[in-house]
N, C-alpha and C positions, 0 to 999 in steps of 0.2 A: 087426267086433267093437264099433268106436263108435255103428254104429244100432244095435247089440243093445241098448247101455245108454242111446242117446238113449229107445228104444223102453220100457224096464225104467223109467225117470226120469219119464216121462209116464204109465205104469200106475198110479206111486206116486202122482203127485200128482192124478191121478183120482180113487182109493183115499180119499185123506186127505180130497180135498176131499168127496167123498161121504159120507164120516163125520163131518164136520163138519155138514154140510147135513141128514143126518137128525138128528143129537143137537139142533141149532139147532130144528128143528119139534117134535120129540119134550119139549125142554124150554119151549117157545113155547104148545104145546097143553097141555100137565101145567100150568102156569103159568094159562093161561086158566079152565082147570076149577077151580082152586083160587081164583082170584080170584073167579070166578061164585058158587060156593059160598059164600065169605065175604062178599061185597058182598050177595046175596040171601039171607042167614042160612037157607040151605038143609039142613032136618036132616031126621032121621028116615030113611026108605028111600033116597030120591033123593041125599040128602047122601051116605050110604055109599056109592052107587054112584058118584057123581063122587068120593070121595075115592079109591075103588077102582082107576078108571080112571086118576085121575091118578098113582096110585104105582106102577101096573102100566107107565105111557107113562116115568116117572121109573124104572123097574128096566131098562126094557129098553132104557137108554144103554150098561148095563155088557155086555151080547151086542154091541149095536156096534163097541165098540171092541176087544173080545177077536175080531172078525172081520177088524178092519181089520189088528189085528197078525197074525194067519193070512195075511191077502191078501197083506200086507208081506213076509212070510218067503216066500210061494209066488213072489212078483216078485223077489224076491233070489236064487232057488232056481234059478231059471230054467226050471222048471215049464211053465210058459206058453208059453216060448219054443222048447221042446222038442217041447211036444202040437202046435204049428201047422207042424212041419217034415212032419206026417203027413199 
């Protein structure tokens, strides 16, 4: 059983690292778009496009963390360990 717990801990660590990395990339990408929009004073259609894409990226942070919560629940429940036995 300790081997199983070690494997779960490793999967938890990997899932958390992935969520953090995805969040950082989304934040940086949205920030760059917003900074470029402000720095170059992009208005009109293309300004709206940059703003919409930035907001979509920021909005996608929530699903990343919801999926992490679900993934951690699966890991804790041992679903992946049970599937590996087949």
